[in-house]
C-alpha positions as CSV (number, residue, x, y, z in Angstrom):
1,M,149.5,31.9,183.7
2,T,150.0,35.1,181.9
3,K,150.0,33.7,178.3
4,A,147.3,32.2,176.2
5,P,147.6,28.3,175.9
6,K,148.9,28.4,172.3
7,E,151.2,31.2,173.0
8,L,152.6,29.4,176.1
9,L,153.3,26.2,174.0
10,R,155.1,28.2,171.3
11,S,157.2,30.0,173.9
12,L,158.2,26.5,175.3
13,F,159.3,25.3,172.0
14,D,161.3,28.5,171.3
15,A,163.0,28.2,174.6
16,A,164.0,24.7,173.8
17,V,165.5,25.7,170.5
18,A,167.2,28.8,172.0
19,S,169.0,26.6,174.6
20,A,170.7,24.6,171.8
21,Q,171.9,27.6,169.7
22,P,175.6,27.1,168.8
23,A,176.5,30.7,169.9
24,V,175.4,29.6,173.4
25,C,176.6,26.1,173.7
26,V,179.9,25.9,171.6
27,P,182.3,28.6,173.0
28,P,182.6,27.0,176.5
29,F,184.3,24.0,175.0
30,L,186.9,25.6,172.6
31,P,190.5,24.5,173.2
32,N,193.1,26.8,174.6
33,D,196.2,24.5,174.1
34,V,196.6,24.1,170.3
35,K,200.2,23.6,169.2
36,G,200.0,23.4,165.4
37,K,196.9,24.2,163.3
38,L,193.3,24.2,164.4
39,V,191.3,22.6,161.7
40,V,187.6,22.9,161.9
41,I,185.5,20.2,160.2
42,G,181.8,19.3,160.6
43,A,178.6,18.0,159.3
44,G,174.9,18.4,160.2
45,K,172.1,20.9,160.2
46,A,173.7,23.0,162.9
47,S,177.3,22.6,161.7
48,A,177.5,26.0,159.8
49,A,176.2,27.9,162.8
50,M,178.6,26.0,165.1
51,A,181.5,27.0,162.7
52,R,180.4,30.6,163.0
53,A,180.2,30.4,166.8
54,V,183.8,29.0,166.7
55,E,185.0,31.9,164.4
56,D,183.4,34.5,166.7
57,A,184.8,33.1,170.0
58,Y,188.2,31.6,169.1
59,E,191.0,34.1,169.3
60,G,193.7,32.0,167.4
61,E,194.3,31.1,163.9
62,L,192.0,28.5,162.3
63,E,190.8,27.0,159.0
64,G,188.3,24.4,158.0
65,L,185.5,22.8,156.0
66,V,181.9,22.1,157.0
67,V,178.9,20.7,155.3
68,T,175.3,21.5,156.2
69,R,171.8,21.1,154.7
70,Y,170.7,23.4,151.9
71,G,169.5,26.7,153.2
72,Y,171.3,26.2,156.6
73,G,174.6,27.9,155.6
74,V,175.9,30.7,157.7
75,P,178.6,33.1,156.4
76,C,182.1,32.4,157.7
77,E,185.4,34.0,156.9
78,K,188.0,31.3,157.6
79,I,185.9,28.0,157.4
80,E,184.5,27.0,154.1
81,I,180.8,26.2,154.2
82,L,179.4,23.6,151.8
83,E,175.7,22.6,151.4
84,A,174.2,19.4,150.4
85,A,170.9,17.4,150.5
86,H,169.1,15.9,153.5
87,P,167.5,13.5,154.3
88,V,168.3,11.7,151.0
89,P,172.0,12.4,150.1
90,D,173.2,13.9,146.8
91,E,176.4,14.5,144.7
92,A,177.2,17.6,146.6
93,G,177.4,15.6,149.9
94,L,179.5,12.9,148.2
95,E,182.0,15.6,147.0
96,A,182.1,17.2,150.5
97,S,182.8,13.8,152.1
98,R,185.7,13.2,149.7
99,R,187.2,16.6,150.3
100,M,186.9,16.3,154.1
101,M,188.6,12.9,154.1
102,D,191.4,14.2,151.9
103,Y,191.7,17.4,154.1
104,V,192.2,15.6,157.5
105,S,194.6,13.0,156.1
106,K,197.3,15.5,155.5
107,L,197.4,16.7,159.2
108,G,200.3,16.1,161.6
109,A,200.6,15.2,165.3
110,D,200.7,18.7,166.5
111,D,197.5,19.7,164.7
112,T,194.1,19.7,166.3
113,V,190.8,18.8,164.5
114,L,187.7,20.4,166.0
115,C,184.9,18.3,164.8
116,L,181.4,20.0,164.8
117,I,178.8,17.3,164.5
118,S,175.0,17.6,164.7
119,G,171.9,15.8,163.5
120,G,171.6,15.3,159.8
121,G,175.3,14.5,159.3
122,S,174.6,11.0,158.2
123,A,172.9,12.1,155.0
124,L,175.4,14.9,154.5
125,L,178.4,12.6,154.6
126,P,177.3,9.9,152.1
127,L,180.7,8.6,151.2
128,P,180.0,4.9,150.4
129,A,182.2,1.8,150.8
130,P,184.1,0.7,147.7
131,G,181.8,-0.7,145.1
132,I,178.7,1.1,146.3
133,S,177.4,4.0,144.3
134,L,175.7,7.1,145.5
135,E,172.5,5.8,143.8
136,D,172.8,2.7,146.0
137,K,173.2,4.8,149.1
138,Q,170.2,6.9,148.2
139,A,168.1,3.8,147.7
140,V,169.2,2.4,151.0
141,N,168.3,5.7,152.8
142,K,164.9,5.8,151.3
143,E,164.2,2.2,152.5
144,L,165.5,3.1,156.0
145,L,163.3,6.2,156.3
146,A,160.1,4.4,155.3
147,C,160.5,1.0,157.1
148,G,159.9,2.2,160.7
149,A,163.5,1.5,162.0
150,T,164.7,3.5,164.9
151,I,167.4,6.2,164.3
152,N,170.0,4.0,166.1
153,E,169.1,1.1,163.8
154,M,169.3,3.2,160.7
155,N,172.7,4.6,161.6
156,C,174.1,1.1,162.3
157,V,173.3,0.1,158.7
158,R,174.7,3.4,157.4
159,R,178.0,2.9,159.2
160,N,178.5,-0.5,157.8
161,L,178.1,0.8,154.2
162,S,180.3,3.8,154.6
163,Q,184.0,4.9,154.2
164,I,183.7,7.9,156.6
165,K,181.2,6.9,159.3
166,G,181.8,4.8,162.3
167,G,185.1,6.4,163.2
168,R,186.7,6.2,159.8
169,L,187.0,10.1,159.5
170,A,188.9,10.0,162.8
171,A,191.2,7.2,161.6
172,A,191.9,9.3,158.5
173,A,192.9,12.3,160.7
174,H,195.4,10.3,162.8
175,P,197.9,11.3,164.2
176,A,196.2,14.7,164.8
177,R,194.3,15.2,168.0
178,I,190.5,15.2,167.7
179,I,188.0,17.2,169.8
180,N,184.4,16.5,169.1
181,L,181.7,19.0,169.9
182,L,178.4,17.3,169.4
183,I,174.8,18.6,169.4
184,S,172.8,15.5,170.1
185,D,169.6,14.6,168.3
186,V,169.5,10.9,169.3
187,P,167.8,9.1,172.1
188,G,170.5,8.4,174.8
189,D,173.0,10.9,173.4
190,D,175.4,8.1,172.3
191,P,178.1,9.8,170.2
192,V,178.2,6.8,167.8
193,N,174.6,7.5,166.7
194,I,175.0,11.3,166.2
195,A,175.5,11.5,162.5
196,S,176.6,7.9,162.6
197,G,179.7,8.7,164.5
198,P,182.3,9.7,161.9
199,T,184.9,10.5,164.6
200,V,184.1,8.2,167.5
201,Q,184.6,4.5,168.1
202,D,181.9,2.3,166.5
203,T,180.3,-0.2,169.0
204,T,178.3,-2.1,166.5
205,T,179.2,-4.9,163.9
206,V,178.2,-6.1,160.5
207,Y,176.1,-8.8,162.2
208,D,174.1,-6.1,163.9
209,A,173.5,-4.3,160.5
210,L,172.5,-7.6,158.8
211,A,170.0,-8.4,161.7
212,I,168.3,-5.0,161.2
213,I,168.0,-5.4,157.5
214,E,166.4,-8.8,158.1
215,R,164.1,-7.6,160.8
216,Y,162.6,-4.8,158.6
217,G,162.8,-6.6,155.3
218,I,164.9,-4.0,153.8
219,A,165.5,-4.4,150.1
220,L,169.2,-3.7,149.4
221,P,170.8,-2.9,146.1
222,E,173.0,-5.7,144.9
223,A,176.3,-3.8,145.5
224,A,175.3,-3.0,149.1
225,K,174.3,-6.6,149.8
226,A,177.6,-7.9,148.3
227,H,179.5,-5.5,150.5
228,L,177.9,-6.7,153.7
229,D,178.2,-10.3,152.6
230,R,182.0,-9.8,152.2
231,M,182.3,-8.1,155.5
232,K,180.4,-11.1,157.1
233,E,182.6,-13.7,155.5
234,E,185.7,-11.8,156.6
235,A,184.2,-11.6,160.2
236,D,183.4,-15.4,160.1
237,A,186.8,-16.3,159.0
238,K,188.4,-14.5,161.9
239,G,186.4,-16.3,164.6
240,P,184.7,-14.8,167.7
241,S,186.5,-11.5,167.6
242,G,186.3,-11.1,163.8
243,A,183.3,-8.9,163.8
244,A,185.0,-6.1,165.9
245,P,184.6,-2.7,164.2
246,L,187.4,-0.5,163.2
247,S,189.7,0.2,166.2
248,L,190.6,3.8,167.1
249,E,193.1,2.6,169.7
250,G,196.0,5.2,169.7
251,V,193.9,8.0,168.2
252,S,193.6,11.0,170.6
253,I,189.8,11.7,170.8
254,E,188.0,14.0,173.3
255,T,184.3,14.2,173.0
256,H,181.8,16.8,174.5
257,I,178.0,16.8,174.2
258,V,177.4,20.6,174.1
259,A,173.6,20.5,173.6
260,S,171.1,17.7,174.1
261,P,167.3,17.0,174.2
262,Q,167.3,16.9,178.0
263,R,168.8,20.3,178.3
264,A,166.3,21.6,175.9
265,L,163.4,20.2,177.9
266,E,164.9,21.7,181.0
267,A,164.9,25.1,179.3
268,A,161.2,24.7,178.5
269,A,160.5,23.7,182.1
270,D,162.1,26.9,183.3
271,V,159.6,28.9,181.3
272,C,156.8,26.9,182.9
273,A,158.2,27.8,186.3
274,Q,158.2,31.5,185.5
275,E,154.5,31.1,184.5
276,G,153.7,29.3,187.7
277,I,152.7,26.0,186.1
278,P,154.3,22.7,187.2
279,A,156.1,20.9,184.4
280,Y,157.0,17.3,184.2
281,I,159.7,16.0,181.9
282,L,158.5,12.4,180.9
283,G,161.6,11.5,179.0
284,D,164.1,12.8,176.5
285,S,164.5,9.6,174.5
286,I,161.0,8.4,173.8
287,E,160.9,6.1,170.6
288,G,158.3,3.9,168.8
289,E,155.7,4.6,166.2
290,A,154.6,8.1,166.3
291,S,150.9,7.3,166.1
292,D,151.2,4.7,169.0
293,V,153.0,7.3,171.2
294,G,150.3,9.7,170.5
295,V,147.7,7.2,171.8
296,V,149.7,6.6,174.9
297,F,150.1,10.3,175.8
298,A,146.4,10.8,175.1
299,G,145.7,8.1,177.7
300,L,147.8,9.8,180.2
301,S,146.2,13.1,179.5
302,K,142.8,11.7,180.0
303,Q,143.8,10.3,183.4
304,I,145.0,13.7,184.5
305,V,141.8,15.4,183.3
306,S,139.5,12.8,184.9
307,H,141.3,11.6,188.0
308,S,144.2,14.1,188.7
309,Q,146.6,11.2,188.3
310,P,149.5,11.0,188.2
311,F,149.6,14.9,188.1
312,K,147.1,17.6,189.0
313,A,146.0,20.2,186.4
314,P,147.1,22.8,185.6
315,C,150.4,21.2,184.3
316,V,152.6,20.7,181.4
317,L,154.0,17.4,180.1
318,L,157.3,17.7,178.3
319,S,159.0,15.0,176.3
320,G,161.6,14.4,173.5
321,G,163.3,11.7,171.6
322,E,162.7,10.5,168.1
323,T,159.6,8.5,167.0
324,T,159.2,6.8,163.7
325,V,156.6,6.5,161.0
326,T,156.0,3.4,158.9
327,L,154.7,4.9,155.7
328,K,151.3,3.4,154.6
329,G,149.7,6.4,153.0
330,K,150.7,9.0,150.4
331,G,150.0,12.3,152.4
332,R,152.4,14.9,153.5
333,G,153.6,14.0,156.9
334,G,156.4,13.9,159.5
335,R,156.8,12.1,162.8
336,N,155.8,15.1,164.9
337,V,152.6,15.9,163.1
338,E,151.8,12.1,163.0
339,F,152.1,12.0,166.7
340,L,150.0,15.2,167.1
341,L,147.3,14.0,164.9
342,S,147.0,10.7,166.6
343,Y,146.9,12.5,170.0
344,A,144.2,14.8,168.7
345,V,142.0,11.9,167.3
346,T,142.4,10.0,170.6
347,M,141.6,13.0,172.8
348,G,138.4,13.7,170.7
349,G,138.2,17.3,171.5
350,A,138.7,17.1,175.3
351,K,138.3,20.5,177.0
352,N,141.3,22.3,178.5
353,V,143.9,20.2,176.7
354,Y,146.4,21.7,174.2
355,A,149.5,20.3,172.6
356,L,152.5,21.2,170.4
357,A,154.8,18.8,168.7
358,G,157.8,19.9,166.5
359,D,161.2,19.2,165.3
360,T,163.8,21.5,166.7
361,D,165.6,21.8,163.5
362,G,162.5,23.3,161.8
363,V,161.9,20.5,159.4
364,D,159.5,17.6,160.3
365,G,159.9,14.9,157.7
366,V,160.9,16.6,154.4
367,E,158.6,19.6,154.8
368,E,159.9,23.1,155.7
369,I,157.4,23.0,158.7
370,A,158.6,22.3,162.2
371,G,155.3,20.7,163.4
372,A,151.9,21.9,164.7
373,I,149.6,22.8,167.5
374,C,146.2,21.2,168.5
375,D,143.6,22.5,170.9
376,P,140.1,21.4,172.1
377,T,138.5,22.7,168.7
378,T,140.9,20.9,166.4
379,I,138.8,17.9,165.5
380,E,135.6,20.0,165.2
381,R,137.2,22.5,163.0
382,A,138.5,19.7,160.7
383,W,135.0,18.2,160.2
384,E,133.6,21.7,159.5
385,K,136.2,21.8,156.6
386,G,135.2,18.4,155.4
387,I,138.4,16.8,156.6
388,S,138.3,13.4,158.3
389,P,140.9,13.3,161.1
390,S,141.2,9.6,161.1
391,A,141.5,9.3,157.3
392,S,144.2,12.0,157.3
393,L,146.1,9.8,159.9
394,A,145.7,6.7,157.9
395,N,147.1,8.6,154.9
396,N,150.1,9.9,156.9
397,D,148.9,13.4,156.1
398,G,149.6,15.3,159.3
399,H,151.1,18.3,157.4
400,G,148.0,18.6,155.1
401,F,145.7,18.3,158.1
402,F,147.2,20.9,160.3
403,E,148.0,23.3,157.4
404,A,144.4,23.3,156.4
405,L,143.5,24.4,159.9
406,G,146.2,27.1,160.1
407,D,147.9,25.3,163.0
408,S,151.3,24.5,161.5
409,V,154.4,25.7,163.4
410,I,156.8,27.3,160.9
411,T,160.2,28.5,162.1
412,G,162.5,28.4,159.1
413,P,166.0,27.0,159.7
414,T,166.7,27.0,163.4
415,M,170.5,26.3,163.0
416,T,170.3,23.6,165.6
417,N,168.8,20.1,166.2
418,V,168.1,18.4,169.5
419,N,165.3,16.3,168.0
420,D,161.7,16.1,168.7
421,F,159.9,18.4,171.2
422,R,156.5,17.7,172.7
423,A,154.5,19.8,175.1
424,I,151.0,19.1,176.4
425,L,149.2,21.8,178.5
426,I,146.3,20.8,180.6
427,T,144.8,23.9,182.1
428,E,142.1,22.4,184.3
429,D,140.8,19.0,185.4
430,G,137.4,17.8,184.3
431,R,135.9,16.6,187.5
């Protein structure tokens, strides 16, 4: 190993992010058989960078409209770039959604819609169903973010309260052909859960959404509740097949996953190979409470240190996915620093063990901080500063904890998003 432990971990994270850059992953999927207009639309944290990649690589005429998170815009000449709020939607996102629906509804059968979708698109396309206000959508979003629901569950609820998600944008674009280029940030890479699937067939129903709301005790605004109740009544009246979602039968849709968590983990594993360290990818779709996942990974790390099982040190453990945090405290946190703090507390300062956890979009929670790094001295250094690691964890204050130690990972906007990235380096066993 030629690099210091923390330097190596950061290089793994950077390699994962680099593998999902739109300039690298978008051009191979551009169409070469467009008859009419090529219209580029998109939503997500990476959508503006994806649009720029299209402009740089596509040789024909094009036009378009894309919405991304504030601060994630990239200059384009032919594609209009709009910015809106994430993770809680705002008026700018609502207006962008309306404009996008109106834009595609005027296309003809010879036209092609190139749809650039990445993580964050759900909040950036907040066009609510009739009778539901933006304030209602904001309230639902806040409830979903705080209740501990998985991303797939959150997106199911969002689709059933939307005029644009769950394939409705694709329906508006018919009879134009649709080509989806997706950067996946969801466990399993299911297109319907990437930005809540505005241009793919929905596979969930109103019954699924209602079950999720009941499971987590989500308090819905009256208008949202009334809308779902109406949907349920209509589904009940139609019989066994009445809950079927909007059908996109007859709509020409072609979908490509151009970047994913698995490919990002493989890029990090390649860096490990260059350093002569075995890397083990433990999963690209790990979910669950972030603090619980931290405890499990610490248990695995202890087994490696103490018994060289199931792997021998030195080694690197890589994983991705999207954990959740059920908010109980009032600290500054995110799911990656929540995982890392739980991991560090459970490890208790074990020698020869280092870890990094970060969000590949550069934002963990609502902070402009990607994540953090811990090492064998993390717990000791915290106590020296008068900071209780366990109290910080109970207060969901991962960002406050690691920032005080100078161990935050700050990238700025990465212009991509392939979800959480975790790397654990064990340099030697403890036998």
